[in-house]
C-alpha positions as CSV (number, residue, x, y, z in Angstrom):
1,M,61.8,129.0,36.7
2,K,62.9,129.7,40.2
3,S,66.5,129.9,41.4
4,V,67.3,126.9,43.6
5,K,68.0,127.5,47.3
6,L,69.2,125.3,50.2
7,I,70.0,126.0,53.8
8,V,70.9,123.3,56.4
9,H,71.5,123.4,60.2
10,G,73.1,121.2,62.8
11,G,71.5,122.5,65.9
12,A,71.9,125.2,68.5
13,G,73.2,125.2,72.0
14,D,76.4,125.5,74.1
15,I,78.7,124.4,71.3
16,S,82.4,124.9,71.7
17,S,84.3,126.6,68.8
18,D,86.2,123.4,68.0
19,T,83.0,121.3,67.8
20,L,81.3,124.0,65.8
21,G,84.1,123.9,63.3
22,I,83.6,120.1,62.9
23,Y,79.9,120.6,62.5
24,Q,80.4,123.3,59.9
25,K,82.7,121.2,57.9
26,N,80.2,118.3,57.7
27,L,77.3,120.7,56.9
28,K,79.3,122.4,54.1
29,E,80.0,119.1,52.4
30,I,76.5,117.9,52.7
31,W,75.0,121.2,51.6
32,Q,77.1,121.1,48.4
33,S,75.8,117.6,47.6
34,G,72.2,118.8,48.1
35,Y,72.7,122.0,46.1
36,N,74.1,120.1,43.2
37,L,71.1,117.9,43.1
38,L,68.8,120.9,43.1
39,K,70.7,122.3,40.1
40,E,70.3,119.0,38.4
41,G,66.6,119.3,38.7
42,W,65.8,117.2,41.8
43,D,62.6,118.3,43.6
44,S,63.1,120.0,47.0
45,L,61.3,117.3,48.9
46,S,63.8,114.7,47.7
47,V,66.7,117.0,48.4
48,V,65.6,117.7,51.9
49,E,65.2,114.0,52.6
50,K,68.6,113.3,51.1
51,V,70.6,115.9,52.9
52,I,69.0,115.1,56.3
53,S,69.7,111.4,55.7
54,L,73.3,112.2,55.0
55,I,73.5,114.3,58.2
56,E,71.8,111.4,60.2
57,D,74.4,109.0,58.8
58,T,77.5,111.1,59.9
59,G,77.3,110.0,63.5
60,V,78.5,113.5,64.4
61,F,75.1,115.1,65.1
62,D,72.4,114.2,67.6
63,A,70.3,112.6,64.9
64,G,70.2,109.1,63.2
65,T,73.3,107.1,64.0
66,G,74.7,109.8,66.4
67,S,71.5,110.1,68.5
68,F,71.9,110.4,72.2
69,P,70.4,107.7,74.4
70,N,67.5,108.3,76.8
71,K,67.4,107.9,80.5
72,E,67.2,104.1,80.2
73,G,70.1,103.9,77.7
74,Y,68.3,103.4,74.4
75,I,67.7,105.7,71.4
76,E,64.3,107.2,70.5
77,M,64.3,109.5,67.4
78,D,61.8,112.0,66.0
79,A,61.6,113.6,62.5
80,S,59.2,115.5,60.3
81,I,59.0,116.8,56.7
82,M,56.6,119.2,55.0
83,T,56.1,120.9,51.6
84,S,54.7,124.3,50.6
85,D,51.8,122.6,48.9
86,G,50.5,121.4,52.2
87,R,51.8,117.8,52.6
88,A,53.4,116.7,55.8
89,G,54.6,113.5,57.6
90,A,56.3,112.8,60.9
91,V,57.5,110.1,63.2
92,G,58.2,110.0,67.0
93,G,60.0,107.7,69.3
94,V,61.4,105.4,66.7
95,R,64.2,103.1,67.8
96,T,65.2,100.8,64.9
97,I,65.3,103.0,61.8
98,R,68.6,104.5,60.6
99,N,66.9,107.5,58.8
100,P,63.8,108.7,60.6
101,I,63.4,111.5,57.9
102,R,62.9,108.8,55.3
103,L,60.2,107.2,57.4
104,A,58.5,110.6,57.9
105,R,58.3,111.1,54.1
106,L,56.7,107.6,53.8
107,V,54.1,108.5,56.4
108,M,53.3,111.5,54.3
109,E,53.1,109.7,51.0
110,E,51.8,106.3,51.9
111,T,49.3,106.9,54.7
112,S,46.4,109.3,55.3
113,H,48.0,110.3,58.6
114,V,50.5,113.0,59.6
115,M,52.4,111.2,62.4
116,L,53.1,107.7,63.5
117,V,55.0,106.9,66.8
118,G,56.9,104.2,68.5
119,E,56.1,100.6,67.7
120,G,53.3,101.5,65.2
121,A,55.8,103.6,63.2
122,E,58.3,100.8,63.2
123,R,55.8,98.2,62.1
124,F,54.8,100.5,59.2
125,A,58.5,100.9,58.3
126,E,58.8,97.1,57.9
127,Q,56.9,97.3,54.6
128,F,59.7,99.4,53.0
129,N,62.9,97.7,53.9
130,L,64.5,100.8,55.4
131,P,68.1,100.3,56.7
132,P,68.3,99.5,60.4
133,L,69.9,101.8,63.0
134,T,73.5,101.1,64.0
135,P,74.1,103.6,66.8
136,R,77.4,105.4,67.1
137,E,77.9,107.5,70.2
138,S,78.7,111.1,69.2
139,P,82.3,112.1,70.2
140,Y,80.9,115.4,71.4
141,S,79.5,115.8,74.8
142,I,77.2,118.7,74.1
143,S,73.8,117.9,72.5
144,T,72.8,120.3,69.7
145,D,69.5,118.5,69.7
146,T,68.4,118.7,66.1
147,V,69.4,118.9,62.4
148,G,67.3,120.2,59.6
149,A,67.1,121.6,56.0
150,V,64.9,123.9,53.9
151,A,65.1,123.9,50.1
152,M,63.4,125.5,47.1
153,D,63.5,123.7,43.7
154,K,63.3,125.0,40.1
155,R,59.5,124.8,40.2
156,G,59.4,127.0,43.3
157,L,58.3,124.1,45.7
158,I,59.7,124.7,49.2
159,S,60.3,121.7,51.5
160,A,61.4,121.7,55.1
161,G,62.5,118.8,57.3
162,T,63.9,118.3,60.8
163,S,65.4,115.2,62.6
164,T,66.7,114.6,66.1
165,G,67.7,112.0,68.7
166,G,66.3,114.4,71.4
167,I,67.8,115.4,74.7
168,R,70.5,113.2,76.2
169,G,69.0,111.3,79.2
170,K,65.4,112.2,78.4
171,I,62.5,110.2,79.9
172,P,61.5,107.4,77.6
173,G,58.6,108.4,75.5
174,R,59.4,112.1,75.4
175,I,58.6,113.8,72.2
176,G,60.2,117.2,71.4
177,D,59.4,119.8,68.8
178,S,61.1,118.2,65.8
179,P,58.2,116.1,64.7
180,I,55.5,118.7,65.6
181,I,54.2,120.5,62.5
182,G,54.1,124.2,63.4
183,A,56.7,123.9,66.1
184,G,59.9,122.2,64.8
185,T,58.9,122.2,61.1
186,Y,56.6,124.1,58.8
187,A,56.2,124.9,55.1
188,S,53.5,126.9,53.2
189,F,53.1,129.1,50.2
190,W,55.0,131.7,52.2
191,G,58.2,129.7,53.0
192,G,59.8,126.9,55.0
193,I,61.1,126.7,58.5
194,S,63.2,124.2,60.5
195,S,63.8,124.8,64.2
196,T,66.2,123.5,66.9
197,G,66.6,124.1,70.6
198,F,64.7,123.3,73.8
199,G,61.7,121.5,72.4
200,E,59.2,121.9,75.2
201,D,59.5,125.7,74.9
202,I,59.4,125.7,71.1
203,I,56.2,123.7,71.1
204,K,54.5,126.1,73.5
205,F,55.9,129.1,71.6
206,G,54.6,127.7,68.3
207,L,57.9,128.8,66.7
208,A,57.7,127.6,63.1
209,K,54.1,128.6,62.6
210,K,54.7,132.0,64.3
211,I,57.5,132.7,61.7
212,D,55.2,131.4,58.9
213,I,52.6,134.0,59.8
214,L,55.2,136.8,59.8
215,L,56.4,135.7,56.4
216,R,53.1,137.0,55.0
217,Q,54.3,140.5,55.6
218,F,58.1,140.4,56.1
219,P,61.1,138.8,54.4
220,A,62.8,135.8,56.1
221,Q,65.5,137.5,58.1
222,M,63.2,140.2,59.4
223,A,60.6,137.6,60.5
224,V,63.3,135.7,62.3
225,D,64.7,138.8,64.0
226,M,61.2,139.7,65.3
227,V,60.7,136.2,66.8
228,V,64.2,136.2,68.3
229,E,63.4,139.6,70.0
230,E,60.1,138.3,71.3
231,S,61.7,135.1,72.6
232,K,64.3,136.9,74.6
233,Y,61.7,138.2,77.0
234,R,60.4,134.7,77.5
235,G,63.7,133.0,78.0
236,I,63.3,130.6,75.1
237,E,66.4,128.9,73.7
238,F,66.3,128.0,70.1
239,G,67.8,128.3,66.6
240,V,66.0,128.5,63.3
241,I,66.6,128.5,59.6
242,V,64.0,130.0,57.2
243,L,63.6,130.3,53.4
244,D,60.8,132.5,52.1
245,R,58.9,132.2,48.8
246,L,61.1,134.8,47.1
247,G,64.3,132.8,48.0
248,N,65.4,135.0,50.9
249,T,67.0,133.1,53.8
250,G,66.8,133.9,57.5
251,V,68.8,132.5,60.4
252,G,68.6,133.3,64.1
253,Y,69.2,131.8,67.5
254,T,69.1,132.7,71.2
255,A,71.4,129.9,72.2
256,K,75.1,130.4,72.7
257,A,75.9,129.1,69.2
258,M,74.4,127.5,66.1
259,A,75.7,125.5,63.2
260,W,74.3,126.2,59.8
261,Y,75.4,126.5,56.1
262,P,75.7,128.6,54.0
263,R,76.8,131.4,56.2
């Protein structure tokens, strides 16, 4: 039986120390709830879905109820979830669902697809009576872009998930890295990854999959450090949390600051 593990993040960017403290307080409380569920025997997939849903509901982060509006003033959210046994689901550009991470899991479990977007995703969601979105503008002016979690349960299953409202003022229809398997989220036999930062660069960099490949030879923190070093030469702004198959955690970022727990 494996020791349970959980790590959560609330984004990376130009975050002031006061705002970072508020983010950390929220993440600590939510992490504790999720960790308790893992110890009680919950599977990692359900815990990742649960903790990200709780983060989406705070209204503090740029995800779920706190999502930033796009250029035309309405919210479009993205999310993805994946397990180390190869299952994955994602949604992009959803406007009416309070918890995109829950919808991403439903795509994974109830369809033969990996990703649904926009109106099609919302029509699919109508079958499951998911709670509607009630937006609450975040009181913080700096977007941290993304939230996420990675967990390992008692059976050793690793799950990773990521959710975001995207960049404030983005062009309608823009999709970032968060719902892209291999960029914003990835999980395999070797570990789980959730990313945050400037999505366009993360997609082109293939951040999550790049780390997954390194996990075949290196522990989580060493893999993260190697990717951070490479990214500095390319000017890529990101943050990432990683959990490898042995339960080691890794955290790294090239942005000014990052919110994560435990730290």
